[in-house]
C-alpha positions as CSV (number, residue, x, y, z in Angstrom):
1,M,-101.9,-37.3,-31.0
2,S,-102.1,-36.0,-34.7
3,K,-99.8,-38.1,-37.2
4,R,-99.9,-34.4,-39.1
5,K,-97.8,-32.4,-37.3
6,Y,-98.4,-28.9,-38.3
7,G,-95.6,-26.6,-36.4
8,N,-94.3,-23.0,-37.0
9,E,-93.0,-23.9,-40.4
10,Y,-96.4,-23.5,-41.6
11,G,-98.5,-20.4,-41.4
12,F,-101.2,-19.6,-38.8
13,L,-104.2,-20.1,-41.8
14,T,-102.4,-23.6,-42.5
15,R,-102.1,-24.4,-38.6
16,A,-105.8,-23.8,-37.9
17,V,-107.4,-25.8,-40.5
18,H,-105.0,-28.5,-40.1
19,T,-103.3,-29.1,-36.5
20,G,-105.2,-31.8,-34.2
21,N,-107.1,-33.2,-37.3
22,D,-106.4,-36.3,-39.0
23,V,-108.0,-39.3,-41.0
24,D,-110.2,-41.3,-38.7
25,K,-108.5,-44.8,-38.6
26,D,-111.8,-46.5,-38.8
27,T,-113.8,-44.6,-41.4
28,G,-111.4,-43.2,-43.5
29,A,-113.0,-39.7,-42.6
30,I,-111.2,-37.2,-43.1
31,K,-112.5,-35.1,-40.1
32,R,-112.1,-36.5,-36.8
33,P,-115.4,-37.4,-35.0
34,I,-117.1,-37.0,-31.9
35,T,-116.3,-39.5,-29.1
36,M,-119.4,-39.3,-26.8
37,A,-118.2,-42.0,-24.6
38,N,-117.2,-41.2,-21.0
39,S,-114.9,-44.2,-20.9
40,Y,-112.2,-46.2,-22.7
41,E,-111.3,-49.7,-22.5
42,L,-109.0,-50.8,-20.0
43,P,-105.9,-52.6,-20.4
44,Y,-105.8,-56.7,-20.0
45,D,-104.2,-55.8,-16.2
46,P,-105.7,-52.7,-15.0
47,A,-104.4,-53.4,-11.0
48,E,-101.1,-51.1,-12.0
49,L,-103.3,-48.0,-13.0
50,N,-103.0,-44.9,-11.3
51,W,-106.7,-43.9,-11.7
52,S,-106.2,-39.9,-11.5
53,S,-103.9,-40.2,-14.2
54,T,-104.4,-37.9,-17.7
55,A,-101.7,-40.0,-19.9
56,K,-104.1,-42.5,-21.0
57,A,-107.6,-42.4,-22.1
58,L,-109.4,-44.1,-19.3
59,Y,-112.3,-41.6,-18.2
60,T,-113.4,-38.5,-19.9
61,R,-112.8,-36.2,-16.6
62,N,-109.1,-37.2,-17.0
63,G,-109.3,-36.0,-20.6
64,G,-111.2,-37.1,-23.8
65,S,-110.0,-37.5,-27.4
66,N,-112.0,-34.4,-28.7
67,Q,-110.5,-32.4,-25.6
68,Q,-106.8,-33.9,-26.7
69,Y,-107.1,-32.6,-30.5
70,L,-108.3,-29.2,-29.6
71,Q,-105.3,-28.8,-27.2
72,E,-103.0,-29.6,-30.0
73,K,-104.8,-26.8,-32.2
74,L,-104.1,-24.4,-29.1
75,C,-100.6,-24.8,-28.7
76,S,-99.9,-24.4,-32.2
77,L,-102.1,-21.3,-32.2
78,E,-100.8,-20.0,-29.3
79,G,-96.9,-20.8,-29.5
80,G,-97.0,-22.9,-26.3
81,E,-95.7,-25.9,-25.0
82,D,-98.7,-27.7,-23.7
83,C,-102.3,-27.2,-23.0
84,V,-105.4,-27.7,-20.8
85,A,-109.0,-27.3,-21.7
86,L,-111.7,-26.5,-19.5
87,A,-115.0,-26.3,-19.5
88,S,-115.0,-22.5,-19.4
89,G,-113.4,-19.8,-19.4
90,V,-113.9,-19.3,-15.6
91,A,-112.8,-22.9,-15.1
92,A,-109.3,-21.8,-16.8
93,L,-109.2,-19.0,-14.6
94,S,-110.0,-20.5,-11.1
95,G,-107.9,-23.4,-12.5
96,I,-104.8,-21.5,-12.3
97,F,-105.8,-19.6,-9.1
98,F,-106.7,-22.8,-7.5
99,T,-103.8,-25.0,-8.6
100,L,-100.6,-22.5,-8.0
101,L,-101.7,-20.4,-4.8
102,K,-102.0,-21.5,-1.2
103,S,-103.0,-19.7,2.1
104,G,-100.2,-16.8,2.4
105,D,-99.6,-16.1,-1.2
106,H,-99.7,-12.9,-2.3
107,V,-101.4,-12.1,-6.0
108,I,-101.3,-8.5,-8.0
109,F,-104.4,-8.7,-10.6
110,S,-105.5,-5.7,-13.1
111,D,-107.8,-3.1,-11.9
112,V,-109.9,-4.1,-14.8
113,T,-110.8,-7.5,-15.2
114,Y,-113.5,-10.1,-15.9
115,I,-116.2,-9.9,-13.3
116,A,-114.9,-13.5,-12.1
117,V,-111.9,-12.8,-11.6
118,Y,-112.5,-9.8,-9.5
119,R,-114.5,-11.9,-7.3
120,L,-112.5,-14.8,-7.1
121,L,-109.3,-12.4,-6.6
122,Y,-110.7,-9.7,-4.7
123,E,-113.6,-11.6,-2.3
124,L,-113.6,-15.3,-2.5
125,L,-109.7,-16.7,-2.4
126,P,-108.9,-13.7,0.2
127,S,-112.0,-14.5,2.8
128,K,-112.3,-18.7,2.4
129,Y,-108.4,-19.3,1.8
130,G,-106.3,-16.3,3.3
131,I,-104.6,-15.7,-0.2
132,E,-103.6,-11.8,-0.2
133,T,-104.2,-9.7,-3.4
134,T,-103.8,-6.5,-4.5
135,I,-105.9,-4.8,-7.2
136,T,-103.2,-2.5,-9.5
137,D,-103.3,-0.5,-12.2
138,T,-101.3,-2.8,-14.6
139,S,-100.9,-0.1,-17.8
140,D,-98.5,1.5,-14.9
141,L,-95.2,-0.6,-14.3
142,E,-94.3,1.6,-12.1
143,A,-97.5,1.0,-9.7
144,V,-96.9,-3.0,-10.9
145,K,-93.1,-2.9,-9.1
146,A,-94.7,-1.0,-6.3
147,A,-97.1,-3.8,-5.5
148,I,-94.6,-6.4,-5.2
149,R,-93.8,-8.1,-1.8
150,P,-91.6,-11.2,-0.7
151,N,-94.6,-13.3,-0.9
152,T,-96.0,-12.4,-4.4
153,K,-96.5,-15.9,-6.0
154,L,-98.3,-14.8,-9.6
155,I,-99.3,-11.6,-11.4
156,H,-102.5,-12.0,-13.2
157,I,-103.2,-9.4,-15.9
158,E,-106.0,-8.8,-18.9
159,T,-105.0,-7.0,-21.8
160,P,-107.4,-5.8,-23.6
161,A,-109.0,-5.3,-20.3
162,N,-112.7,-6.0,-19.5
163,P,-114.4,-3.7,-20.4
164,T,-112.5,-0.8,-20.8
165,L,-109.9,-1.9,-23.1
166,K,-107.0,-0.9,-21.1
167,I,-103.4,-2.0,-22.3
168,S,-100.8,-3.6,-20.2
169,D,-97.4,-4.4,-21.5
170,I,-97.0,-8.2,-21.6
171,E,-93.3,-8.7,-21.8
172,A,-92.3,-5.8,-19.3
173,I,-94.9,-7.1,-16.6
174,A,-93.1,-10.6,-17.6
175,K,-89.9,-9.5,-16.7
176,I,-90.8,-7.6,-13.5
177,A,-93.2,-10.8,-12.2
178,H,-89.8,-13.2,-12.6
179,N,-87.0,-10.9,-11.5
180,A,-89.5,-11.2,-8.5
181,G,-89.8,-14.7,-8.5
182,A,-93.0,-15.0,-9.7
183,L,-95.1,-16.1,-12.6
184,L,-97.3,-14.3,-15.1
185,S,-101.1,-15.4,-16.4
186,V,-102.3,-13.2,-19.1
187,D,-105.9,-13.5,-20.0
188,N,-105.8,-13.3,-23.7
189,T,-109.6,-13.6,-24.7
190,F,-110.3,-10.1,-25.8
191,A,-107.4,-10.3,-28.4
192,S,-107.4,-14.2,-29.6
193,P,-104.2,-15.7,-30.4
194,Y,-104.5,-14.3,-34.1
195,N,-103.4,-10.7,-32.8
196,Q,-101.6,-11.5,-29.7
197,R,-100.0,-14.7,-28.2
198,P,-99.0,-14.0,-24.5
199,N,-96.5,-17.0,-24.1
200,E,-94.4,-15.6,-26.9
201,L,-93.9,-12.2,-25.4
202,G,-93.0,-14.0,-22.2
203,A,-95.8,-14.8,-20.2
204,D,-95.8,-18.3,-18.3
205,L,-99.7,-18.9,-18.9
206,C,-102.1,-17.9,-21.4
207,V,-106.0,-18.0,-20.9
208,E,-108.4,-18.3,-23.1
209,S,-111.9,-18.0,-23.2
210,L,-112.8,-20.2,-26.1
211,T,-116.6,-19.5,-25.7
212,K,-115.6,-16.2,-27.3
213,Y,-113.6,-15.7,-30.6
214,I,-112.1,-18.8,-30.7
215,N,-115.0,-20.9,-31.2
216,G,-116.8,-17.8,-32.7
217,H,-120.2,-19.0,-33.3
218,G,-122.1,-18.1,-30.0
219,D,-123.4,-22.1,-29.1
220,A,-120.4,-23.6,-27.3
221,M,-118.7,-23.0,-23.8
222,G,-115.0,-23.9,-23.1
223,G,-112.0,-22.2,-21.5
224,A,-107.9,-23.0,-21.7
225,V,-104.7,-22.6,-20.2
226,I,-101.6,-22.4,-22.2
227,G,-97.8,-22.6,-20.9
228,P,-94.9,-25.0,-20.1
229,K,-95.7,-28.5,-19.7
230,A,-94.8,-28.8,-16.0
231,L,-97.1,-26.1,-15.0
232,I,-100.0,-27.2,-17.3
233,D,-99.7,-30.8,-16.0
234,K,-100.5,-29.7,-12.5
235,I,-103.2,-27.6,-13.5
236,R,-104.9,-30.4,-15.7
237,A,-104.4,-33.1,-12.1
238,E,-105.7,-30.4,-10.0
239,A,-108.5,-28.3,-11.9
240,M,-109.7,-31.0,-14.4
241,V,-109.2,-34.5,-12.4
242,N,-109.6,-33.5,-9.2
243,N,-111.5,-30.6,-9.3
244,G,-114.1,-31.6,-12.2
245,G,-113.8,-28.6,-14.8
246,V,-113.6,-30.9,-17.5
247,L,-114.8,-29.8,-21.0
248,S,-117.6,-32.1,-22.8
249,P,-116.4,-34.0,-26.0
250,F,-119.4,-31.9,-27.9
251,N,-118.2,-28.5,-27.0
252,A,-114.6,-29.6,-27.6
253,W,-115.3,-30.7,-31.5
254,M,-117.6,-27.4,-31.6
255,I,-115.0,-25.5,-30.5
256,M,-112.4,-27.1,-33.1
257,R,-114.9,-26.6,-35.8
258,G,-115.1,-22.9,-35.0
259,A,-111.4,-22.5,-34.9
260,V,-110.5,-23.5,-38.4
261,T,-112.1,-20.3,-39.4
262,L,-110.5,-18.0,-36.7
263,P,-107.8,-16.1,-39.0
264,L,-110.8,-15.3,-41.1
265,R,-113.5,-14.4,-38.7
266,M,-110.7,-12.1,-37.2
267,K,-109.7,-10.6,-39.4
268,Q,-113.1,-9.0,-40.4
269,H,-113.6,-8.2,-36.7
270,N,-110.4,-6.3,-37.0
271,D,-111.2,-4.1,-40.1
272,S,-115.1,-3.8,-39.4
273,A,-114.2,-2.5,-35.5
274,L,-111.5,-0.1,-36.6
275,A,-113.8,1.3,-39.1
276,V,-116.6,1.5,-36.7
277,A,-114.9,2.9,-34.0
278,K,-113.6,6.0,-36.2
279,F,-117.2,6.4,-37.3
280,L,-118.2,6.7,-33.4
281,E,-115.4,9.2,-32.5
282,S,-116.3,11.4,-35.5
283,L,-119.7,11.6,-34.2
284,D,-120.8,14.8,-31.5
285,A,-123.8,12.9,-30.3
286,V,-120.8,10.5,-29.2
287,R,-119.2,11.1,-25.4
288,F,-116.1,8.9,-25.9
289,V,-114.9,5.7,-27.7
290,S,-112.5,3.3,-26.1
291,Y,-110.8,1.3,-28.6
292,P,-107.0,0.5,-29.2
293,G,-107.1,0.8,-32.6
294,L,-107.6,4.6,-32.7
295,E,-104.8,6.7,-31.9
296,S,-106.6,8.3,-29.1
297,H,-106.6,5.4,-26.9
298,S,-103.9,5.6,-24.7
299,G,-102.4,2.3,-24.9
300,H,-102.3,2.4,-28.7
301,K,-98.5,2.5,-29.0
302,L,-98.4,-0.3,-26.8
303,A,-101.2,-1.9,-28.5
304,Q,-99.5,-1.5,-32.1
305,K,-96.3,-3.1,-30.6
306,Q,-97.7,-6.5,-29.2
307,M,-100.7,-6.8,-31.3
308,K,-99.4,-7.7,-34.6
309,N,-102.3,-8.4,-36.8
310,G,-105.0,-6.0,-35.5
311,Y,-107.0,-4.7,-32.5
312,S,-109.8,-6.8,-32.2
313,G,-113.3,-6.6,-32.1
314,V,-114.5,-5.2,-28.7
315,M,-114.9,-1.4,-27.8
316,A,-116.6,0.8,-25.4
317,F,-118.0,3.7,-26.1
318,G,-121.0,6.0,-24.7
319,L,-123.3,8.8,-25.8
320,K,-124.0,12.3,-24.4
321,A,-127.5,11.2,-23.2
322,D,-129.0,10.1,-20.0
323,H,-129.7,6.5,-18.8
324,D,-132.9,5.9,-20.4
325,T,-131.4,7.2,-23.9
326,H,-129.0,4.6,-23.4
327,N,-131.4,1.9,-23.0
328,R,-133.9,3.6,-26.0
329,F,-131.1,3.2,-28.4
330,V,-130.4,-0.2,-28.2
331,S,-133.9,-1.0,-28.7
332,H,-133.8,0.4,-31.9
333,L,-130.6,-1.6,-33.3
334,K,-131.6,-4.4,-36.2
335,V,-128.4,-5.7,-36.8
336,I,-126.6,-5.3,-33.6
337,T,-127.8,-7.4,-30.9
338,S,-128.3,-6.9,-27.0
339,A,-126.8,-9.5,-25.4
340,V,-123.8,-10.9,-23.1
341,S,-120.6,-12.3,-24.6
342,L,-118.1,-11.2,-27.5
343,G,-116.4,-12.9,-30.2
344,H,-119.6,-14.2,-32.2
345,D,-120.4,-14.2,-35.6
346,E,-123.2,-11.3,-34.9
347,S,-122.4,-8.2,-33.3
348,L,-123.3,-7.5,-29.6
349,I,-124.1,-4.7,-27.2
350,A,-124.8,-4.6,-23.8
351,F,-125.3,-1.4,-21.8
352,L,-123.3,-1.2,-18.3
353,G,-125.1,1.2,-16.0
354,E,-123.7,3.8,-13.4
355,N,-124.3,1.6,-10.6
356,D,-121.6,-1.3,-11.6
357,E,-119.3,-2.1,-8.3
358,R,-116.3,-1.7,-10.0
359,Q,-117.2,1.7,-11.3
360,Y,-114.4,3.6,-9.3
361,L,-111.7,1.4,-11.1
362,Y,-112.8,2.6,-14.3
363,P,-111.7,6.0,-16.1
364,E,-114.0,9.0,-15.6
365,E,-115.8,8.9,-18.8
366,F,-117.2,5.8,-17.8
367,H,-118.9,6.6,-15.0
368,E,-122.1,7.8,-16.6
369,G,-123.0,4.5,-18.4
370,F,-121.3,3.1,-21.5
371,F,-121.7,0.4,-24.0
372,R,-119.7,-2.7,-25.0
373,L,-120.0,-3.5,-28.2
374,S,-118.7,-6.5,-30.1
375,I,-118.6,-6.3,-33.6
376,G,-119.4,-9.3,-35.5
377,I,-118.7,-10.3,-39.1
378,E,-121.6,-8.5,-40.7
379,D,-121.2,-6.4,-43.7
380,T,-119.1,-3.2,-42.1
381,E,-121.2,-0.6,-43.8
382,D,-124.8,-2.2,-42.4
383,I,-123.1,-2.1,-38.6
384,I,-122.5,1.8,-39.5
385,Q,-125.9,2.1,-41.0
386,D,-127.9,0.4,-38.2
387,I,-126.1,3.0,-35.5
388,K,-126.9,5.9,-37.6
389,Q,-130.6,5.0,-37.7
390,A,-131.2,3.9,-34.2
391,L,-129.2,7.3,-33.2
392,F,-131.6,9.3,-35.6
393,K,-134.5,7.7,-34.0
394,I,-133.6,8.3,-30.6
395,G,-133.1,12.3,-31.7
396,L,-129.3,12.2,-31.9
397,W,-128.6,12.0,-35.7
398,G,-128.1,15.1,-37.8
């Protein structure tokens, strides 16, 4: 643990810089180093040790020092009691499901989610382990209530949801879950803790793909679960120690470094994304824009309530054009890069065609193909001008 504790008496920016960091006791360096060892010194008599224990530095699969420093920072930023950092966002998600669910249990999950969640909850867990699941429009509270069964153990939501940006009410769904004796987990990746903190809104578990905004530079992979210590201890033991989903020391150090600038980057993401979304919405060539910061978005008022600093940097939009024209548009972009992922320093775009297997779960305007656009931290006007020149080259500008 850090000797310097930074609790909620300090602001978010201060905690982003300082929490988890300390002076290195061996060198006097004011930044903690990467500890790449996979093993730690045993006590004089190791006979009494629990070899699966995570309480003492023993073996990096049981937890390493860089991982611990990062977990301290994430707890502070998310407003949670404890945290476990894992190898990827999917490791964090599957860690929750693997740890908390057993055969015969029932899960309700958002009809719009990350593809790995859809795979795990719609296909793999039901077929392999007999876990019952229900896909539900979690933006509809009555639909969530109607989906509850006597054996419902978990509700899992994603808000804003990937890739349609659907918004679900965290506080209200937490009450529904708890009244039914179930837990609520929330994937907060699209928002980041700068904009939204599910634990403070009543969620039991918050999930972050650290690969995205928290790292922020497109060069490291990780995931985290934040929540009550009793639940995190179980996930740490089962998903990390016994399933091996451990975060490497190098990635933990990289993400720790990236997280320092999270609030500065998120402010730019928020501001630029809102400007770009408004620009796109003004164009005749654009078929639709989905961004919770727009008043036209069905979840705008709810997003205003639960997303405190802004609406993050991801949007979806489609052109009044055929399949090939969407791809030609992307080929002419110079500032925006065609690539998967989001939350990087550079703007990223991906075209999702008409044959997505989950298309039936999306609003009708998404059925003709659409873009997911993650706005980076470039100059806002450069992003807008890049879109303009690409539209001009495909004959959709002016």
